[in-house]
C-alpha positions as CSV (number, residue, x, y, z in Angstrom):
1,M,-13.7,19.9,-11.6
2,A,-11.7,21.3,-14.6
3,K,-12.1,24.9,-15.4
4,Q,-11.6,26.4,-18.7
5,G,-9.0,29.1,-19.5
6,G,-6.3,31.0,-17.8
7,G,-5.4,29.6,-14.1
8,D,-5.1,26.2,-13.1
9,Q,-6.9,23.8,-15.2
10,F,-8.2,21.3,-12.5
11,A,-9.0,22.3,-8.9
12,N,-6.7,22.5,-5.8
13,L,-7.4,21.4,-2.3
14,A,-6.4,22.8,0.7
15,V,-7.3,21.3,4.3
16,I,-7.3,23.5,7.8
17,T,-8.3,22.0,11.1
18,V,-8.8,24.0,14.2
19,V,-9.6,22.9,18.1
20,E,-10.9,25.2,19.9
21,T,-8.9,26.3,22.9
22,A,-11.2,25.6,25.5
23,A,-14.9,24.9,25.3
24,N,-16.8,27.5,23.6
25,T,-13.9,29.7,23.2
26,L,-13.4,32.0,19.3
27,T,-10.1,30.2,18.3
28,F,-8.4,30.8,14.8
29,K,-5.8,28.4,12.8
30,K,-4.0,30.1,10.0
31,L,-3.9,28.4,6.6
32,E,-0.2,28.2,5.7
33,T,-0.4,28.7,2.1
34,G,3.0,29.6,1.5
35,I,2.0,32.8,-1.0
36,S,3.5,36.1,-0.5
37,L,1.9,38.9,-0.5
38,F,4.1,40.0,-3.3
39,E,2.8,37.5,-5.7
40,K,-0.6,39.5,-6.5
41,V,-2.7,35.7,-6.6
42,A,-6.3,35.2,-5.8
43,W,-7.7,32.1,-4.3
44,V,-11.4,31.6,-6.6
45,I,-12.9,29.2,-4.2
46,S,-15.7,27.0,-6.0
47,R,-16.4,24.4,-2.8
48,V,-16.2,24.3,0.9
49,E,-16.9,20.8,2.8
50,Y,-17.4,21.7,6.4
51,D,-17.0,18.9,9.1
52,V,-16.5,18.7,12.8
53,A,-15.5,15.9,14.7
54,F,-18.4,15.7,17.3
55,G,-21.0,13.2,19.0
56,M,-23.9,14.1,20.4
57,P,-22.8,14.2,24.4
58,Y,-20.9,17.5,22.8
59,F,-24.8,18.9,22.1
60,D,-26.3,17.8,25.2
61,A,-29.4,20.6,24.9
62,H,-31.6,22.3,22.6
63,G,-30.0,25.4,21.4
64,D,-26.2,24.1,22.0
65,Q,-24.5,24.9,18.5
66,I,-21.1,25.5,16.9
67,E,-20.3,28.0,14.4
68,I,-17.6,27.7,12.3
69,A,-16.1,30.2,9.7
70,L,-13.5,31.0,7.1
71,T,-12.0,34.6,7.6
72,A,-9.6,37.2,6.6
73,T,-8.2,37.8,10.0
74,D,-8.1,36.1,13.3
75,Q,-8.9,40.0,15.0
76,L,-12.6,39.4,15.4
77,T,-14.8,39.2,18.7
78,S,-17.6,37.4,17.1
79,L,-18.7,35.5,13.8
80,A,-21.0,37.5,12.9
81,Y,-22.3,38.5,9.1
82,A,-22.1,41.9,9.1
83,N,-18.2,41.3,9.3
84,N,-16.9,41.8,5.7
85,A,-13.6,39.5,7.0
86,L,-15.9,37.0,6.8
87,I,-15.8,35.2,4.2
88,D,-18.4,32.3,4.6
89,K,-19.9,30.6,7.9
90,L,-21.9,27.6,8.9
91,T,-23.5,27.3,12.1
92,I,-24.8,23.7,13.4
93,T,-27.8,24.1,15.8
94,R,-28.9,20.9,18.5
95,I,-32.9,21.3,18.0
96,D,-35.0,19.3,20.2
97,T,-38.6,18.4,18.9
98,G,-40.7,15.4,19.8
99,T,-40.1,12.6,22.5
100,P,-36.3,11.8,23.7
101,A,-36.5,9.1,21.0
102,T,-36.9,11.3,18.2
103,S,-33.8,11.4,16.2
104,I,-32.5,12.7,12.6
105,M,-29.9,12.0,10.3
106,G,-27.0,14.0,9.5
107,I,-25.5,14.0,6.6
108,R,-21.3,14.9,6.8
109,P,-19.6,16.9,5.5
110,W,-21.9,19.8,5.1
111,V,-21.0,21.3,1.2
112,K,-21.1,24.7,-0.1
113,D,-21.0,24.8,-3.9
114,F,-20.0,28.3,-5.0
115,A,-19.1,27.0,-8.8
116,T,-22.5,29.1,-10.1
117,L,-21.4,32.3,-9.0
118,P,-19.9,35.0,-11.3
119,G,-15.8,34.3,-11.7
120,G,-16.7,30.2,-10.6
121,G,-16.7,30.7,-6.9
122,I,-15.6,32.9,-4.1
123,I,-12.7,35.3,-4.8
124,V,-9.9,35.7,-1.7
125,P,-6.7,36.9,-0.9
126,P,-5.1,33.2,-0.2
127,N,-2.9,35.3,2.3
128,P,-4.2,35.5,5.3
129,L,-6.8,33.0,5.5
130,Y,-8.1,31.4,8.8
131,L,-10.7,29.0,10.1
132,A,-12.6,29.9,13.1
133,A,-14.4,27.6,15.4
134,K,-16.7,28.8,18.3
135,G,-19.1,26.6,20.4
136,L,-22.4,27.9,22.7
137,S,-22.9,25.8,25.5
138,L,-20.8,23.0,24.7
139,T,-19.8,20.1,27.1
140,A,-16.2,20.1,25.5
141,A,-13.9,21.7,23.0
142,M,-14.4,20.9,19.3
143,T,-12.7,20.3,16.5
144,A,-13.7,21.7,13.1
145,I,-12.0,20.8,9.4
146,V,-12.7,22.7,6.4
147,R,-11.8,21.1,2.9
148,L,-11.3,24.0,0.2
149,F,-11.5,23.5,-3.4
150,Y,-10.1,26.2,-5.3
151,T,-7.8,27.4,-8.3
152,N,-5.4,30.4,-8.6
153,L,-6.2,33.6,-10.4
154,Q,-3.6,36.1,-11.6
155,L,-4.5,39.6,-10.7
156,S,-3.0,43.0,-11.9
157,V,-1.3,44.8,-8.9
158,D,-4.5,47.2,-8.6
159,Q,-7.2,44.6,-9.0
160,Y,-5.1,42.4,-6.0
161,W,-5.1,45.4,-3.8
162,E,-8.9,46.5,-4.7
163,L,-9.5,42.7,-3.6
164,V,-7.3,42.9,-0.3
165,E,-9.3,46.1,0.9
166,A,-12.3,44.7,0.0
167,R,-11.7,42.0,3.0
168,R,-10.2,44.6,5.5
169,M,-12.0,44.4,8.5
170,I,-12.9,48.7,9.2
171,S,-14.4,49.2,12.6
172,S,-14.7,52.0,15.6
């Protein structure tokens, strides 16, 4: 994945793994990027690959699910789409249809390609960046793994703080 002009020529890779602290508990893991707030650099995330370490025994009934999300904070109480600190989210749900012997082929990882967005992807401040996971009615704690493909984008001071404010959680 080569990128034309400025910044990185090729995509960088970051991997985050989060393990629920207990089954069905919202859990966060911070990605340690080594980038300080003073560097005024953004990440342009062009591709996200989601995967979970699971088997059907974890999903033992219709409607069981896991939510996995990239967030700009670990202060969320839910992974609701209405929150602007939520960068991206994937929900995997067990759906039973037909007879008990019915099965569906699964393709993993689940890939989200953002390269066609203006700017080449989702533009985020790389610090802080969290992976969150939360099961619903699962029989055991889940492990979620995300691979992020990104390039660096140098910003002016004003652009950087505008980006940080756009991902800041405001609530009352």
